[in-house]
C-alpha positions in Angstrom: -49.1 4.1 -29.1 -45.5 3.8 -28.1 -44.7 1.1 -25.5 -43.0 2.1 -22.3 -39.5 0.7 -21.7 -39.6 -2.2 -19.2 -35.9 -2.1 -18.7 -35.2 -2.8 -15.0 -32.5 -1.0 -13.2 -30.0 -3.4 -11.9 -28.1 -3.1 -8.7 -24.4 -2.3 -8.8 -22.3 -5.5 -8.9 -20.8 -6.6 -5.5 -17.2 -7.6 -5.3 -16.8 -11.3 -4.5 -13.4 -10.9 -2.8 -14.9 -8.5 -0.2 -17.9 -10.7 0.5 -15.8 -13.9 0.7 -13.4 -12.2 3.2 -16.2 -11.0 5.3 -17.9 -14.5 5.1 -14.7 -16.1 6.5 -14.7 -13.5 9.3 -18.3 -14.3 10.1 -17.5 -18.0 10.5 -14.6 -17.2 12.8 -16.7 -14.7 14.7 -19.3 -17.3 15.5 -16.7 -19.8 16.6 -15.0 -17.3 18.8 -18.3 -16.1 20.4 -19.4 -19.7 21.0 -16.1 -20.3 22.9 -16.5 -17.0 24.8 -20.1 -17.8 25.8 -19.2 -21.3 26.9 -16.6 -19.8 29.2 -18.9 -16.9 30.3 -21.6 -19.4 31.4 -19.1 -21.6 33.2 -19.3 -24.7 30.9 -15.6 -24.5 29.9 -12.4 -22.8 30.9 -11.3 -21.5 27.5 -9.1 -18.5 27.7 -10.2 -16.3 24.8 -8.0 -13.3 25.5 -4.7 -14.9 24.4 -3.0 -17.3 22.0 -4.9 -18.5 18.9 -8.2 -17.2 20.2 -6.8 -13.7 20.5 -5.4 -13.9 16.9 -8.8 -15.1 15.7 -10.6 -12.2 17.4 -8.1 -9.6 16.0 -8.5 -11.1 12.5 -12.3 -10.8 12.7 -12.2 -7.3 14.1 -9.7 -5.9 11.6 -11.4 -7.6 8.7 -14.8 -6.1 9.5 -13.5 -2.6 10.3 -11.2 -2.3 7.3 -13.8 -3.7 4.9 -16.4 -1.3 6.3 -14.1 1.6 5.6 -13.4 0.2 2.2 -17.1 -0.3 1.3 -18.0 3.2 2.6 -15.7 4.6 -0.1 -17.2 2.3 -2.7 -20.8 3.0 -1.9 -20.2 6.8 -1.7 -18.5 6.9 -5.0 -21.2 4.9 -6.7 -23.9 7.2 -5.4 -22.1 10.4 -6.5 -23.8 10.0 -9.9 -27.1 11.1 -8.2 -25.3 14.1 -6.6 -23.0 14.7 -3.7 -25.9 15.6 -1.3 -27.8 12.4 -2.2 -24.6 10.4 -1.6 -24.0 12.0 1.8 -27.6 11.6 2.9 -27.6 7.9 1.9 -24.5 7.3 4.1 -25.9 9.3 7.0 -29.1 7.3 6.9 -27.1 4.1 6.9 -25.1 5.3 9.9 -28.3 6.2 11.7 -29.7 2.8 11.1 -26.7 1.1 12.6 -26.7 3.6 15.6 -30.3 2.6 16.3 -29.3 -1.1 16.5 -26.4 -0.1 18.7 -28.6 1.7 21.2 -30.9 -1.3 21.3 -28.0 -3.4 22.2 -27.0 -0.9 25.0 -30.6 -1.1 26.4 -30.8 -4.9 26.3 -27.3 -5.4 27.8 -28.1 -2.8 30.5 -31.3 -4.6 31.4 -29.5 -8.0 31.6 -26.0 -7.2 32.9 -26.1 -3.6 34.2 -22.5 -2.9 35.1 -21.2 -4.7 32.0 -23.6 -3.1 29.6 -22.3 -2.2 26.1 -21.7 1.5 26.1 -19.5 1.9 23.0 -19.5 -1.4 21.2 -18.6 -2.3 17.6 -22.0 -1.0 16.2 -21.6 2.3 18.1 -18.2 2.5 16.6 -19.4 1.8 13.1 -22.1 4.4 13.3 -19.7 7.1 14.4 -16.9 6.0 12.1 -19.2 6.1 9.1 -20.0 9.8 9.9 -16.4 10.8 10.8 -15.2 9.1 7.6 -17.3 11.2 5.3 -14.8 14.1 5.0 -12.1 11.6 4.0 -13.9 10.4 0.9 -12.6 13.2 -1.4 -10.7 12.2 -4.5 -7.1 13.0 -5.4 -3.6 12.1 -4.1 -3.7 14.7 -1.3 -6.9 13.2 0.1 -5.4 9.7 -0.1 -2.1 10.7 1.7 -4.0 12.6 4.4 -6.3 9.7 5.1 -3.5 7.2 5.1 -1.2 9.3 7.3 -3.9 10.1 9.9 -5.0 6.5 10.0 -1.4 5.3 10.7 -0.9 8.1 13.3 -4.0 7.1 15.2 -2.8 3.5 15.4 0.8 4.2 16.3 0.0 6.8 18.9 -3.0 5.0 20.4 -0.9 3.5 23.4 -0.7 7.1 24.7 -4.4 7.0 25.7 -3.7 4.3 28.2 -1.4 6.6 30.1 -4.3 9.2 30.6 -6.1 8.9 33.9 -9.7 10.2 34.4 -12.5 10.1 37.0 -15.2 9.8 34.3 -16.2 7.5 31.5 -17.4 10.4 29.3 -14.3 10.0 27.1 -14.7 6.2 26.8 -15.5 6.5 23.1 -12.0 7.8 22.6 -10.4 5.1 24.7 -10.0 7.1 27.9 -11.9 5.8 30.9 -11.9 5.1 34.6 -9.9 2.3 36.1 -13.0 0.2 36.9 -14.6 0.6 33.4 -16.2 -2.6 32.2 -18.2 -3.5 29.0 -19.1 -6.7 27.3 -18.1 -5.1 23.9 -15.8 -2.1 23.6 -14.4 -0.5 20.4 -13.1 3.0 21.1 -12.3 5.4 18.2 -8.6 5.2 19.2 -7.2 3.0 17.8 -10.0 1.5 15.7 -10.8 4.6 13.6 -7.2 4.4 12.4 -7.9 1.0 10.9 -11.2 2.3 9.5 -9.2 5.1 7.7 -6.8 2.5 6.3 -9.9 0.8 4.9 -11.0 4.0 3.2 -7.4 4.4 1.8 -7.5 0.9 0.4 -10.8 1.8 -1.3 -9.2 4.8 -2.9 -6.2 2.7 -4.1 -8.0 -0.5 -5.3 -11.5 0.7 -6.1 -11.3 4.3 -7.4 -14.6 5.6 -8.5 -16.3 2.7 -6.7 -15.0 0.1 -9.2 -12.2 -2.4 -9.0 -9.0 -1.0 -10.4 -7.7 -4.4 -11.6 -9.8 -7.0 -13.3 -7.1 -9.6 -12.7 -8.1 -10.4 -9.1 -8.9 -14.1 -9.0 -10.5 -16.0 -6.1 -9.3 -19.6 -5.4 -11.8 -22.2 -6.6 -12.1 -23.6 -3.1 -13.4 -20.3 -1.9 -15.9 -19.6 -4.7 -18.8 -21.2 -2.9 -22.1 -19.4 -2.3 -22.0 -19.8 1.5 -19.1 -17.4 2.1 -20.6 -14.9 -0.2 -24.0 -15.2 1.5 -22.5 -14.8 5.0 -20.4 -11.8 3.8 -23.4 -10.0 2.3 -25.5 -10.5 5.4 -22.8 -10.0 8.1 -24.8 -7.3 10.0 -27.9 -9.3 10.5 -25.8 -12.4 11.4 -23.9 -10.3 13.9 -27.2 -9.2 15.5 -28.8 -12.6 15.8 -25.9 -15.0 16.4 -25.1 -14.1 20.0 -28.7 -14.5 21.3 -28.9 -17.8 19.4 -25.7 -19.1 20.9 -26.6 -18.0 24.4 -30.1 -19.6 24.2 -28.6 -22.8 22.9 -26.1 -22.9 25.8 -28.8 -22.1 28.4 -31.1 -24.8 27.0 -28.2 -27.3 27.2 -27.3 -26.2 30.7 -30.8 -26.4 32.2 -32.5 -29.1 30.2 -29.7 -31.6 29.3 -27.0 -31.4 31.9 
């Protein structure tokens, strides 16, 4: 009787440089949101919308958005071996999962803050961008140039949306909204989808076929620790839980220690 093979199917290798970059962004995100919440609850007067705090926020935002576009390309290319339809369905399911989390955040923030509820935050953006990015995953120089040019065009022309006036917030996902529009978290497609497309372009250039083009990429020894990799690999769940934890810690300090 012939024995069945017990060979296990291994998961595709992750790229340390991407996880480490995301891990660094996770740490800075937690620091930034801690400062923001301390200010929000009136315990400090940190101005987080300028100076080093603004630079920190932009680094975190751009890192996550660009690497999400990049990993969309990688994951799609790796799943093509199972067929194009399977690869597309896999990415659509992933976008739907993120959108479900996004709507939960909208519900919770509406119950807690009403006027400042998150209508089109970063998770809403990710879900829509993952779907809109699918047509740009084709191979070839023309697809690369088209993705790169459109991404740059969206970024460069994005200030034009601020000149558009409207009496409705229905176009807020595009960056067009009423003068009194407020939201605790807001990431419109213009300009952020432009950066997402640049991430896809980087994937096409540096990770064609879902694999690293150059094997000569080295990570500094000081950054090779497992902590950054762990944080980078679990950035979504950390994003979901870190704000409630920070807010709860601040409220406990405010009402039970002060």
